[in-house]
C-alpha positions as CSV (number, residue, x, y, z in Angstrom):
1,M,95.2,42.6,-112.6
2,I,94.9,42.5,-116.4
3,L,97.5,45.3,-116.6
4,V,99.9,43.3,-114.5
5,V,99.6,40.3,-116.7
6,V,100.0,42.4,-119.9
7,V,103.2,44.0,-118.5
8,L,104.6,40.7,-117.4
9,A,103.9,39.2,-120.9
10,L,105.5,42.2,-122.6
11,L,108.6,42.1,-120.4
12,T,108.9,38.4,-121.0
13,A,108.5,38.9,-124.8
14,V,111.3,41.5,-124.8
15,Y,113.5,39.1,-122.9
16,S,112.6,36.3,-125.4
17,M,113.3,38.6,-128.4
18,T,116.6,39.6,-126.9
19,L,117.7,36.0,-126.6
20,A,116.0,35.1,-129.9
21,S,114.7,31.9,-128.2
22,L,111.3,30.5,-127.4
23,A,112.7,27.5,-125.4
24,W,110.5,26.9,-122.4
25,E,113.5,27.3,-120.1
26,D,114.3,30.7,-121.5
27,L,110.6,31.7,-121.3
28,A,110.4,30.6,-117.6
29,L,113.6,32.5,-116.7
30,G,112.3,35.5,-118.6
31,F,109.0,35.4,-116.8
32,G,110.8,35.1,-113.4
33,L,113.1,38.0,-114.2
34,S,110.1,40.0,-115.5
35,A,108.2,39.3,-112.2
36,I,111.2,40.5,-110.2
37,L,111.6,43.7,-112.3
38,L,107.9,44.4,-112.2
39,Y,107.9,44.1,-108.4
40,A,111.0,46.2,-108.0
41,F,109.9,48.9,-110.3
42,R,106.1,48.7,-109.9
43,G,106.0,52.4,-109.0
44,V,107.4,53.3,-112.4
45,L,105.9,50.6,-114.6
46,L,102.3,50.6,-113.1
47,P,100.1,53.5,-112.5
48,S,98.8,54.0,-109.0
49,P,96.0,53.2,-108.5
50,L,95.6,50.6,-111.2
51,P,93.0,51.5,-113.8
52,P,89.8,49.3,-114.0
53,A,90.1,46.2,-116.2
54,V,87.6,47.6,-118.7
55,L,89.9,50.6,-119.4
56,T,92.9,48.4,-119.8
57,L,91.1,46.2,-122.3
58,K,89.9,49.3,-124.2
59,A,93.5,50.5,-124.4
60,I,94.7,47.1,-125.6
61,V,92.1,47.1,-128.3
62,A,92.8,50.7,-129.3
63,F,96.6,50.2,-129.5
64,P,96.8,48.6,-133.0
65,A,94.9,51.5,-134.7
66,F,97.1,54.0,-132.8
67,A,100.3,52.3,-133.8
68,F,99.2,52.0,-137.4
69,I,98.3,55.7,-137.7
70,A,101.5,56.7,-135.9
71,V,103.5,54.7,-138.5
72,I,101.6,56.3,-141.3
73,E,102.4,59.8,-139.9
74,I,106.1,58.8,-139.6
75,V,106.2,57.7,-143.2
76,K,104.4,60.9,-144.3
77,G,106.9,63.0,-142.4
78,S,109.8,61.1,-143.7
79,W,108.6,61.6,-147.3
80,Q,108.0,65.3,-146.7
81,V,111.5,65.8,-145.3
82,A,113.1,63.7,-148.0
83,L,111.5,65.8,-150.7
84,I,112.9,69.0,-149.1
85,V,116.3,67.5,-148.5
86,V,116.8,66.4,-152.1
87,G,115.5,69.7,-153.4
88,L,112.3,68.6,-155.0
89,R,110.2,70.7,-152.7
90,P,111.4,74.1,-151.3
91,L,111.5,74.8,-147.6
92,V,108.9,77.5,-147.5
93,N,107.5,78.2,-144.1
94,P,108.9,76.3,-141.1
95,G,107.6,77.4,-137.8
96,I,106.0,76.8,-134.4
97,V,102.3,75.9,-134.1
98,E,100.4,76.0,-130.8
99,I,98.4,72.8,-130.2
100,P,95.8,72.8,-127.4
101,I,96.5,70.4,-124.6
102,M,92.8,70.1,-124.0
103,Q,92.1,67.5,-121.3
104,R,95.4,65.6,-121.8
105,T,97.1,64.3,-118.7
106,P,100.9,64.8,-118.4
107,T,101.4,61.2,-119.6
108,A,99.3,61.9,-122.6
109,V,101.2,65.1,-123.4
110,G,104.4,63.0,-123.2
111,L,103.0,60.4,-125.5
112,S,101.9,63.1,-128.0
113,G,105.4,64.6,-127.8
114,L,107.0,61.2,-128.5
115,I,104.8,60.6,-131.5
116,L,105.3,64.2,-132.8
117,T,109.1,63.8,-132.4
118,L,109.2,60.4,-134.0
119,S,107.7,61.8,-137.2
120,P,110.4,63.7,-139.1
121,G,109.5,67.3,-139.7
122,S,108.0,68.0,-136.3
123,F,109.0,68.0,-132.7
124,L,107.6,69.1,-129.4
125,V,109.4,72.3,-128.3
126,E,107.6,72.9,-125.0
127,A,104.4,72.2,-123.1
128,K,103.0,75.4,-121.6
129,W,100.8,74.2,-118.8
130,D,99.6,77.6,-117.7
131,E,98.4,78.4,-121.2
132,R,97.3,74.8,-121.9
133,V,99.2,74.6,-125.2
134,M,102.0,72.5,-126.7
135,L,104.5,74.4,-128.9
136,V,105.3,72.1,-131.9
137,H,107.9,73.0,-134.5
138,V,106.8,71.8,-137.9
139,I,108.7,71.9,-141.2
140,D,105.7,73.4,-143.1
141,A,103.7,75.8,-140.9
142,S,102.0,77.6,-143.8
143,D,98.5,76.4,-142.6
144,P,98.6,76.3,-138.8
145,E,94.9,75.7,-138.5
146,T,95.0,72.5,-140.5
147,I,98.1,71.3,-138.6
148,R,96.3,72.0,-135.3
149,A,93.2,70.3,-136.4
150,G,95.2,67.2,-137.5
151,Y,96.9,66.8,-134.1
152,V,93.6,67.4,-132.3
153,R,91.9,64.8,-134.5
154,F,94.7,62.3,-133.9
155,Y,94.4,62.7,-130.1
156,E,90.6,62.4,-130.2
157,R,90.4,59.4,-132.5
158,Y,93.4,57.3,-131.6
159,Q,95.3,58.4,-128.5
160,R,92.5,59.3,-126.1
161,A,91.3,55.7,-125.8
162,L,94.9,54.6,-125.2
163,V,96.2,57.3,-122.8
164,P,93.7,60.0,-121.8
């Protein structure tokens, strides 16, 4: 139930931001439209079966740290790519690194791929489910063990509580 309320609130917030209005009439209309959309697309927007309320609350609490660290990784990647583009650092060893999938669900692999791809200098090439690895292209693959350990640490510390 908490997840439904959170999704309704988020959809209503997006509607309100789109209109740039917090008038009660706009909020009420946004809530009504959000409820209709949530009902119509509940199979896509809500997992089935719904997770327990405790897991939903843990995910809500874990999200700010996850988002903060993801933004830091995006800034680090942007800086690294900018240094290479302007010629202050040479492009030495780009390549593909295998990152273990571990116990990630397909949704978690998708979220990992999104975060990897948002950060300049890396992107998810392929998820090999039979080998339980993700192939990630990075702009500097000179130390694959450190890169692998960093992605595993990010998953264990920040993403696992959000999306297992």
